[in-house]
N, CA, C, O and the ligand as a Tripos MOL2 file, in Angstrom:
@<TRIPOS>MOLECULE
protein
  237   235    60     0     0
PROTEIN
NO_CHARGES

@<TRIPOS>ATOM
      1 N          88.1150   90.9560  118.6860 N.3       1 MET1
      2 CA         89.4160   90.9310  119.3960 C.3       1 MET1
      3 C          90.2640   92.2160  119.2970 C.2       1 MET1
      4 O          90.4990   92.7180  118.1990 O.2       1 MET1
      5 N          90.6430   92.6550  120.2530 N.am      2 THR2
      6 CA         91.3680   93.9390  120.3540 C.3       2 THR2
      7 C          92.8740   93.7150  119.9630 C.2       2 THR2
      8 O          93.4440   92.7060  120.3790 O.2       2 THR2
      9 N          93.5100   94.5940  119.2050 N.am      3 ASN3
     10 CA         94.7520   94.4010  118.8880 C.3       3 ASN3
     11 C          95.3730   95.8890  118.6320 C.2       3 ASN3
     12 O          95.3480   96.4160  117.5210 O.2       3 ASN3
     13 N          95.8650   96.4290  119.6520 N.am      4 TYR4
     14 CA         96.3740   97.6880  119.7240 C.3       4 TYR4
     15 C          97.9730   97.6280  119.1430 C.2       4 TYR4
     16 O          98.7170   96.7060  119.4780 O.2       4 TYR4
     17 N          98.2890   98.4130  118.4870 N.am      5 LYS5
     18 CA         99.4970   98.5370  117.8240 C.3       5 LYS5
     19 C         100.3520   99.9290  118.1780 C.2       5 LYS5
     20 O          99.8000  100.9980  118.4380 O.2       5 LYS5
     21 N         101.5670   99.7570  118.1460 N.am      6 PHE6
     22 CA        102.4740  100.8980  118.2330 C.3       6 PHE6
     23 C         103.8600  100.5500  117.6960 C.2       6 PHE6
     24 O         104.4120   99.4580  117.8290 O.2       6 PHE6
     25 N         104.3460  101.6160  117.0760 N.am      7 LYS7
     26 CA        105.7730  101.4650  116.5320 C.3       7 LYS7
     27 C         106.4920  102.7830  116.9200 C.2       7 LYS7
     28 O         106.0160  103.8920  116.6780 O.2       7 LYS7
     29 N         107.6530  102.5780  117.5300 N.am      8 CYS8
     30 CA        108.5490  103.8350  117.6230 C.3       8 CYS8
     31 C         108.6170  104.6570  116.5180 C.2       8 CYS8
     32 O         108.4240  105.8700  116.6010 O.2       8 CYS8
     33 N         108.9480  103.9290  115.2070 N.am      9 LYS9
     34 CA        108.9710  104.6810  114.0860 C.3       9 LYS9
     35 C         107.7640  105.6190  113.9020 C.2       9 LYS9
     36 O         107.9130  106.6900  113.3130 O.2       9 LYS9
     37 N         106.7440  105.2930  114.3230 N.am     10 ASP10
     38 CA        105.4680  106.1200  114.1010 C.3      10 ASP10
     39 C         105.6260  107.4150  114.8340 C.2      10 ASP10
     40 O         104.9010  108.3660  114.5430 O.2      10 ASP10
     41 N         106.4760  107.4960  115.7100 N.am     11 ILE11
     42 CA        106.6180  108.9230  116.4480 C.3      11 ILE11
     43 C         108.0030  109.4710  116.0530 C.2      11 ILE11
     44 O         108.5230  110.3550  116.7340 O.2      11 ILE11
     45 N         108.6710  108.9090  114.8510 N.am     12 GLY12
     46 CA        109.9650  109.4370  114.4520 C.3      12 GLY12
     47 C         111.2650  108.9340  115.0880 C.2      12 GLY12
     48 O         112.3670  109.4240  114.8410 O.2      12 GLY12
     49 N         111.0300  107.8570  115.9730 N.am     13 MET13
     50 CA        112.2230  106.9650  116.5470 C.3      13 MET13
     51 C         112.7710  106.2020  115.2880 C.2      13 MET13
     52 O         112.1050  105.9360  114.2880 O.2      13 MET13
     53 N         114.0990  105.8920  115.4990 N.am     14 LYS14
     54 CA        114.8120  105.1700  114.5280 C.3      14 LYS14
     55 C         114.8660  103.6700  114.7590 C.2      14 LYS14
     56 O         115.1650  102.8680  113.8730 O.2      14 LYS14
     57 N         114.5870  103.3750  115.8880 N.am     15 ASP15
     58 CA        114.7140  101.8240  116.2950 C.3      15 ASP15
     59 C         113.4510  101.0900  115.9070 C.2      15 ASP15
     60 O         112.4480  101.7390  115.6140 O.2      15 ASP15
     61 N         113.4500   99.7510  115.8890 N.am     16 ASP16
     62 CA        112.5330   98.7320  115.3900 C.3      16 ASP16
     63 C         111.5290   98.2020  116.4640 C.2      16 ASP16
     64 O         110.8740   97.1690  116.3230 O.2      16 ASP16
     65 N         111.4860   98.9500  117.4560 N.am     17 PHE17
     66 CA        110.5250   98.5730  118.5880 C.3      17 PHE17
     67 C         109.1570   98.6570  118.0830 C.2      17 PHE17
     68 O         108.8110   99.6470  117.4370 O.2      17 PHE17
     69 N         108.2520   97.5760  118.3580 N.am     18 GLU18
     70 CA        106.8440   97.7080  118.3010 C.3      18 GLU18
     71 C         105.9870   96.9570  119.0950 C.2      18 GLU18
     72 O         106.3180   95.8000  119.3540 O.2      18 GLU18
     73 N         104.9860   97.3880  119.5100 N.am     19 VAL19
     74 CA        104.0550   96.7280  120.3350 C.3      19 VAL19
     75 C         102.9050   96.1290  119.3540 C.2      19 VAL19
     76 O         102.4620   96.8330  118.4460 O.2      19 VAL19
     77 N         102.4450   94.8280  119.5640 N.am     20 LYS20
     78 CA        101.2810   94.2360  118.7820 C.3      20 LYS20
     79 C         100.5730   93.4310  119.7950 C.2      20 LYS20
     80 O         101.0130   92.8920  120.8110 O.2      20 LYS20
     81 N          99.2770   93.4670  119.2590 N.am     21 GLY21
     82 CA         98.3590   92.5070  120.1630 C.3      21 GLY21
     83 C          97.9460   92.9180  121.4640 C.2      21 GLY21
     84 O          97.3940   92.1330  122.2360 O.2      21 GLY21
     85 N          98.2110   94.2400  121.7790 N.am     22 ALA22
     86 CA         97.8580   94.7420  123.0700 C.3      22 ALA22
     87 C          96.4180   94.6600  123.3970 C.2      22 ALA22
     88 O          95.6820   94.5990  122.4120 O.2      22 ALA22
     89 N          95.8710   94.6460  124.5140 N.am     23 ALA23
     90 CA         94.3590   94.5520  124.7210 C.3      23 ALA23
     91 C          93.9150   96.0690  124.9840 C.2      23 ALA23
     92 O          92.7200   96.3090  124.8070 O.2      23 ALA23
     93 N          94.6080   96.9380  125.3200 N.am     24 SER24
     94 CA         94.2040   98.2920  125.4940 C.3      24 SER24
     95 C          95.1450   99.2850  125.1800 C.2      24 SER24
     96 O          96.3270   98.9420  125.1570 O.2      24 SER24
     97 N          94.8430  100.4700  124.9300 N.am     25 LYS25
     98 CA         95.7590  101.5020  124.9270 C.3      25 LYS25
     99 C          96.7450  101.6750  126.3130 C.2      25 LYS25
    100 O          97.9460  101.9480  126.3230 O.2      25 LYS25
    101 N          95.9760  101.4630  127.3130 N.am     26 GLU26
    102 CA         96.8430  101.5680  128.4760 C.3      26 GLU26
    103 C          97.8340  100.5780  128.6110 C.2      26 GLU26
    104 O          98.8700  100.8160  129.2320 O.2      26 GLU26
    105 N          97.5730   99.3080  128.0000 N.am     27 GLU27
    106 CA         98.7220   98.3070  128.0850 C.3      27 GLU27
    107 C          99.8750   98.7510  126.9670 C.2      27 GLU27
    108 O         101.0810   98.7340  127.2130 O.2      27 GLU27
    109 N          99.3630   99.1030  125.8500 N.am     28 VAL28
    110 CA        100.4890   99.7010  125.0270 C.3      28 VAL28
    111 C         101.3910  100.7600  125.6950 C.2      28 VAL28
    112 O         102.6070  100.7290  125.5050 O.2      28 VAL28
    113 N         100.7560  101.7920  126.5530 N.am     29 MET29
    114 CA        101.4220  102.7480  127.1280 C.3      29 MET29
    115 C         102.5120  102.1300  128.0000 C.2      29 MET29
    116 O         103.7110  102.4070  127.9750 O.2      29 MET29
    117 N         101.8460  101.1880  128.8250 N.am     30 GLN30
    118 CA        102.7870  100.5640  129.9360 C.3      30 GLN30
    119 C         104.1170   99.8460  129.2050 C.2      30 GLN30
    120 O         105.2630  100.0620  129.5970 O.2      30 GLN30
    121 N         103.8280   99.0650  128.2170 N.am     31 ILE31
    122 CA        105.0170   98.4200  127.5150 C.3      31 ILE31
    123 C         105.8440   99.3140  126.6780 C.2      31 ILE31
    124 O         106.9560   98.8990  126.3510 O.2      31 ILE31
    125 N         105.4690  100.4490  126.2960 N.am     32 ALA32
    126 CA        106.1470  101.4840  125.6280 C.3      32 ALA32
    127 C         106.9280  102.4330  126.9280 C.2      32 ALA32
    128 O         108.0200  102.9480  126.6890 O.2      32 ALA32
    129 N         106.3750  102.5800  128.0800 N.am     33 ALA33
    130 CA        107.1880  103.0550  129.0030 C.3      33 ALA33
    131 C         108.3400  102.2620  129.4760 C.2      33 ALA33
    132 O         109.4090  102.7980  129.7680 O.2      33 ALA33
    133 N         108.1180  100.8960  129.5590 N.am     34 VAL34
    134 CA        109.2560  100.0120  130.0000 C.3      34 VAL34
    135 C         110.3170  100.1390  128.9680 C.2      34 VAL34
    136 O         111.4910  100.2340  129.3270 O.2      34 VAL34
    137 N         109.9180  100.1490  127.4330 N.am     35 HIS35
    138 CA        110.9700  100.2500  126.5440 C.3      35 HIS35
    139 C         111.5090  101.6630  126.4130 C.2      35 HIS35
    140 O         112.6750  101.8050  126.0440 O.2      35 HIS35
    141 N         110.8780  102.5480  126.6400 N.am     36 ALA36
    142 CA        111.3510  103.9660  126.6650 C.3      36 ALA36
    143 C         112.5730  104.1470  127.6980 C.2      36 ALA36
    144 O         113.6430  104.7080  127.4620 O.2      36 ALA36
    145 N         112.1400  103.5080  128.9590 N.am     37 LYS37
    146 CA        113.2550  103.4800  130.0750 C.3      37 LYS37
    147 C         114.6470  102.7550  129.6240 C.2      37 LYS37
    148 O         115.7880  103.2050  129.7270 O.2      37 LYS37
    149 N         114.2420  101.5680  129.1220 N.am     38 ALA38
    150 CA        115.3210  100.6950  128.7430 C.3      38 ALA38
    151 C         116.1340  101.2640  127.6290 C.2      38 ALA38
    152 O         117.3550  101.3510  127.7580 O.2      38 ALA38
    153 N         115.5170  101.6650  126.5190 N.am     39 GLU39
    154 CA        116.2000  102.0390  125.2340 C.3      39 GLU39
    155 C         116.4590  103.4860  125.0600 C.2      39 GLU39
    156 O         117.4370  103.9090  124.4420 O.2      39 GLU39
    157 N         115.5180  104.2780  125.6470 N.am     40 HIS40
    158 CA        115.6100  105.6180  125.1590 C.3      40 HIS40
    159 C         116.0330  106.6570  126.5620 C.2      40 HIS40
    160 O         116.0120  107.8880  126.5890 O.2      40 HIS40
    161 N         116.3460  105.8710  127.4770 N.am     41 GLY41
    162 CA        116.9160  106.4550  128.7550 C.3      41 GLY41
    163 C         115.7190  107.4050  129.4500 C.2      41 GLY41
    164 O         116.0530  108.3080  130.2180 O.2      41 GLY41
    165 N         114.5360  107.1950  129.1890 N.am     42 MET42
    166 CA        113.4860  108.0270  129.7650 C.3      42 MET42
    167 C         113.0720  107.4260  131.2050 C.2      42 MET42
    168 O         112.3770  106.4130  131.2920 O.2      42 MET42
    169 N         113.4940  108.0400  132.1820 N.am     43 GLU43
    170 CA        113.1030  107.5260  133.4600 C.3      43 GLU43
    171 C         111.5740  107.4300  133.5480 C.2      43 GLU43
    172 O         111.0120  106.4070  133.9400 O.2      43 GLU43
    173 N         110.9570  108.4890  133.1850 N.am     44 THR44
    174 CA        109.5300  108.5790  132.9220 C.3      44 THR44
    175 C         109.2020  109.1060  131.5530 C.2      44 THR44
    176 O         109.9320  109.9320  131.0060 O.2      44 THR44
    177 N         108.1840  108.6660  131.0330 N.am     45 VAL45
    178 CA        107.7280  109.3100  129.6880 C.3      45 VAL45
    179 C         107.2490  110.6320  129.8170 C.2      45 VAL45
    180 O         106.2660  110.8640  130.5210 O.2      45 VAL45
    181 N         107.9730  111.7040  129.0800 N.am     46 PRO46
    182 CA        107.2780  113.0180  129.2400 C.3      46 PRO46
    183 C         105.9960  113.1050  128.6720 C.2      46 PRO46
    184 O         105.5640  112.3120  127.8350 O.2      46 PRO46
    185 N         105.2570  114.2810  129.2290 N.am     47 ALA47
    186 CA        103.8410  114.2230  128.7100 C.3      47 ALA47
    187 C         103.7730  114.4520  127.2800 C.2      47 ALA47
    188 O         102.8340  113.9320  126.6770 O.2      47 ALA47
    189 N         104.6390  115.1650  126.6260 N.am     48 ASP48
    190 CA        104.5470  115.3710  125.1270 C.3      48 ASP48
    191 C         104.7050  114.2040  124.2600 C.2      48 ASP48
    192 O         104.1630  114.0510  123.1650 O.2      48 ASP48
    193 N         105.6590  113.2310  124.9740 N.am     49 VAL49
    194 CA        106.0780  111.9560  124.1790 C.3      49 VAL49
    195 C         104.8360  111.0750  124.3980 C.2      49 VAL49
    196 O         104.4790  110.3580  123.4630 O.2      49 VAL49
    197 N         104.1170  111.0670  125.6020 N.am     50 ALA50
    198 CA        103.2030  110.2950  125.9410 C.3      50 ALA50
    199 C         101.9390  110.6120  124.9990 C.2      50 ALA50
    200 O         101.2550  109.6560  124.6340 O.2      50 ALA50
    201 N         101.6060  111.8840  124.6000 N.am     51 ALA51
    202 CA        100.7400  112.2740  123.7860 C.3      51 ALA51
    203 C         100.9740  111.6940  122.4610 C.2      51 ALA51
    204 O         100.1020  111.0690  121.8570 O.2      51 ALA51
    205 N         102.1430  111.9030  122.0160 N.am     52 LYS52
    206 CA        102.5410  111.3820  120.6150 C.3      52 LYS52
    207 C         102.3240  109.8320  120.5250 C.2      52 LYS52
    208 O         101.8210  109.3620  119.5050 O.2      52 LYS52
    209 N         102.6590  109.1040  121.4720 N.am     53 ILE53
    210 CA        102.5160  107.7080  121.4410 C.3      53 ILE53
    211 C         101.0200  107.3460  121.4370 C.2      53 ILE53
    212 O         100.6010  106.4580  120.6950 O.2      53 ILE53
    213 N         100.2040  108.0470  122.2790 N.am     54 SER54
    214 CA         98.7650  107.9180  122.4030 C.3      54 SER54
    215 C          98.1670  108.0860  121.0010 C.2      54 SER54
    216 O          97.3300  107.3260  120.5150 O.2      54 SER54
    217 N          98.6780  109.1430  120.4170 N.am     55 ALA55
    218 CA         98.0480  109.5280  118.9990 C.3      55 ALA55
    219 C          98.5190  108.4190  117.8310 C.2      55 ALA55
    220 O          97.8590  108.1970  116.8160 O.2      55 ALA55
    221 N          99.5780  107.8740  118.1130 N.am     56 ALA56
    222 CA        100.0330  106.7940  117.1080 C.3      56 ALA56
    223 C          99.5220  105.5130  117.2750 C.2      56 ALA56
    224 O          99.5850  104.6870  116.3650 O.2      56 ALA56
    225 N          98.9620  105.2430  118.4810 N.am     57 ILE57
    226 CA         98.4370  103.7630  118.6980 C.3      57 ILE57
    227 C          97.3560  103.4840  117.6470 C.2      57 ILE57
    228 O          96.4900  104.3300  117.4220 O.2      57 ILE57
    229 N          97.3870  102.4210  117.0600 N.am     58 LYS58
    230 CA         96.3100  102.0440  116.1270 C.3      58 LYS58
    231 C          95.7640  100.7580  116.5680 C.2      58 LYS58
    232 O          96.4910   99.9520  117.1490 O.2      58 LYS58
    233 N          94.4660  100.5030  116.3160 N.am     59 SER59
    234 CA         93.7590   99.3940  116.7570 C.3      59 SER59
    235 C          93.0180   98.8260  115.5240 C.2      59 SER59
    236 O          92.3070   97.8270  115.6360 O.2      59 SER59
    237 ZN        112.0570  102.8690  120.6860 Zn       60 ZN60
@<TRIPOS>BOND
     1     1     2 1
     2     2     3 1
     3     3     4 2
     4     3     5 am
     5     5     6 1
     6     6     7 1
     7     7     8 2
     8     7     9 am
     9     9    10 1
    10    10    11 1
    11    11    12 2
    12    11    13 am
    13    13    14 1
    14    14    15 1
    15    15    16 2
    16    15    17 am
    17    17    18 1
    18    18    19 1
    19    19    20 2
    20    19    21 am
    21    21    22 1
    22    22    23 1
    23    23    24 2
    24    23    25 am
    25    25    26 1
    26    26    27 1
    27    27    28 2
    28    27    29 am
    29    29    30 1
    30    30    31 1
    31    31    32 2
    32    31    33 am
    33    33    34 1
    34    34    35 1
    35    35    36 2
    36    35    37 am
    37    37    38 1
    38    38    39 1
    39    39    40 2
    40    39    41 am
    41    41    42 1
    42    42    43 1
    43    43    44 2
    44    43    45 am
    45    45    46 1
    46    46    47 1
    47    47    48 2
    48    47    49 am
    49    49    50 1
    50    50    51 1
    51    51    52 2
    52    51    53 am
    53    53    54 1
    54    54    55 1
    55    55    56 2
    56    55    57 am
    57    57    58 1
    58    58    59 1
    59    59    60 2
    60    59    61 am
    61    61    62 1
    62    62    63 1
    63    63    64 2
    64    63    65 am
    65    65    66 1
    66    66    67 1
    67    67    68 2
    68    67    69 am
    69    69    70 1
    70    70    71 1
    71    71    72 2
    72    71    73 am
    73    73    74 1
    74    74    75 1
    75    75    76 2
    76    75    77 am
    77    77    78 1
    78    78    79 1
    79    79    80 2
    80    79    81 am
    81    81    82 1
    82    82    83 1
    83    83    84 2
    84    83    85 am
    85    85    86 1
    86    86    87 1
    87    87    88 2
    88    87    89 am
    89    89    90 1
    90    90    91 1
    91    91    92 2
    92    91    93 am
    93    93    94 1
    94    94    95 1
    95    95    96 2
    96    95    97 am
    97    97    98 1
    98    98    99 1
    99    99   100 2
   100    99   101 am
   101   101   102 1
   102   102   103 1
   103   103   104 2
   104   103   105 am
   105   105   106 1
   106   106   107 1
   107   107   108 2
   108   107   109 am
   109   109   110 1
   110   110   111 1
   111   111   112 2
   112   111   113 am
   113   113   114 1
   114   114   115 1
   115   115   116 2
   116   115   117 am
   117   117   118 1
   118   118   119 1
   119   119   120 2
   120   119   121 am
   121   121   122 1
   122   122   123 1
   123   123   124 2
   124   123   125 am
   125   125   126 1
   126   126   127 1
   127   127   128 2
   128   127   129 am
   129   129   130 1
   130   130   131 1
   131   131   132 2
   132   131   133 am
   133   133   134 1
   134   134   135 1
   135   135   136 2
   136   135   137 am
   137   137   138 1
   138   138   139 1
   139   139   140 2
   140   139   141 am
   141   141   142 1
   142   142   143 1
   143   143   144 2
   144   143   145 am
   145   145   146 1
   146   146   147 1
   147   147   148 2
   148   147   149 am
   149   149   150 1
   150   150   151 1
   151   151   152 2
   152   151   153 am
   153   153   154 1
   154   154   155 1
   155   155   156 2
   156   155   157 am
   157   157   158 1
   158   158   159 1
   159   159   160 2
   160   159   161 am
   161   161   162 1
   162   162   163 1
   163   163   164 2
   164   163   165 am
   165   165   166 1
   166   166   167 1
   167   167   168 2
   168   167   169 am
   169   169   170 1
   170   170   171 1
   171   171   172 2
   172   171   173 am
   173   173   174 1
   174   174   175 1
   175   175   176 2
   176   175   177 am
   177   177   178 1
   178   178   179 1
   179   179   180 2
   180   179   181 am
   181   181   182 1
   182   182   183 1
   183   183   184 2
   184   183   185 am
   185   185   186 1
   186   186   187 1
   187   187   188 2
   188   187   189 am
   189   189   190 1
   190   190   191 1
   191   191   192 2
   192   191   193 am
   193   193   194 1
   194   194   195 1
   195   195   196 2
   196   195   197 am
   197   197   198 1
   198   198   199 1
   199   199   200 2
   200   199   201 am
   201   201   202 1
   202   202   203 1
   203   203   204 2
   204   203   205 am
   205   205   206 1
   206   206   207 1
   207   207   208 2
   208   207   209 am
   209   209   210 1
   210   210   211 1
   211   211   212 2
   212   211   213 am
   213   213   214 1
   214   214   215 1
   215   215   216 2
   216   215   217 am
   217   217   218 1
   218   218   219 1
   219   219   220 2
   220   219   221 am
   221   221   222 1
   222   222   223 1
   223   223   224 2
   224   223   225 am
   225   225   226 1
   226   226   227 1
   227   227   228 2
   228   227   229 am
   229   229   230 1
   230   230   231 1
   231   231   232 2
   232   231   233 am
   233   233   234 1
   234   234   235 1
   235   235   236 2
@<TRIPOS>SUBSTRUCTURE
     1 MET1         2 RESIDUE 1 A MET
     2 THR2         6 RESIDUE 1 A THR
     3 ASN3        10 RESIDUE 1 A ASN
     4 TYR4        14 RESIDUE 1 A TYR
     5 LYS5        18 RESIDUE 1 A LYS
     6 PHE6        22 RESIDUE 1 A PHE
     7 LYS7        26 RESIDUE 1 A LYS
     8 CYS8        30 RESIDUE 1 A CYS
     9 LYS9        34 RESIDUE 1 A LYS
    10 ASP10       38 RESIDUE 1 A ASP
    11 ILE11       42 RESIDUE 1 A ILE
    12 GLY12       46 RESIDUE 1 A GLY
    13 MET13       50 RESIDUE 1 A MET
    14 LYS14       54 RESIDUE 1 A LYS
    15 ASP15       58 RESIDUE 1 A ASP
    16 ASP16       62 RESIDUE 1 A ASP
    17 PHE17       66 RESIDUE 1 A PHE
    18 GLU18       70 RESIDUE 1 A GLU
    19 VAL19       74 RESIDUE 1 A VAL
    20 LYS20       78 RESIDUE 1 A LYS
    21 GLY21       82 RESIDUE 1 A GLY
    22 ALA22       86 RESIDUE 1 A ALA
    23 ALA23       90 RESIDUE 1 A ALA
    24 SER24       94 RESIDUE 1 A SER
    25 LYS25       98 RESIDUE 1 A LYS
    26 GLU26      102 RESIDUE 1 A GLU
    27 GLU27      106 RESIDUE 1 A GLU
    28 VAL28      110 RESIDUE 1 A VAL
    29 MET29      114 RESIDUE 1 A MET
    30 GLN30      118 RESIDUE 1 A GLN
    31 ILE31      122 RESIDUE 1 A ILE
    32 ALA32      126 RESIDUE 1 A ALA
    33 ALA33      130 RESIDUE 1 A ALA
    34 VAL34      134 RESIDUE 1 A VAL
    35 HIS35      138 RESIDUE 1 A HIS
    36 ALA36      142 RESIDUE 1 A ALA
    37 LYS37      146 RESIDUE 1 A LYS
    38 ALA38      150 RESIDUE 1 A ALA
    39 GLU39      154 RESIDUE 1 A GLU
    40 HIS40      158 RESIDUE 1 A HIS
    41 GLY41      162 RESIDUE 1 A GLY
    42 MET42      166 RESIDUE 1 A MET
    43 GLU43      170 RESIDUE 1 A GLU
    44 THR44      174 RESIDUE 1 A THR
    45 VAL45      178 RESIDUE 1 A VAL
    46 PRO46      182 RESIDUE 1 A PRO
    47 ALA47      186 RESIDUE 1 A ALA
    48 ASP48      190 RESIDUE 1 A ASP
    49 VAL49      194 RESIDUE 1 A VAL
    50 ALA50      198 RESIDUE 1 A ALA
    51 ALA51      202 RESIDUE 1 A ALA
    52 LYS52      206 RESIDUE 1 A LYS
    53 ILE53      210 RESIDUE 1 A ILE
    54 SER54      214 RESIDUE 1 A SER
    55 ALA55      218 RESIDUE 1 A ALA
    56 ALA56      222 RESIDUE 1 A ALA
    57 ILE57      226 RESIDUE 1 A ILE
    58 LYS58      230 RESIDUE 1 A LYS
    59 SER59      234 RESIDUE 1 A SER
    60 ZN60       237 GROUP 0 **** ****
């Protein structure tokens, strides 16, 4: 069973947001993008941040 995980803290953010149990990296990215917009004021996730998130996703 896939269980992709990501924490904002993994990319140096100070909040406690985390994704657990996602089925794919793409799902993590989608959830993170919604969070980034709501909590970090990112209308879209910049490419450098997206790269950091992608690198920080664990499975
Ligand atoms: Zn966050």
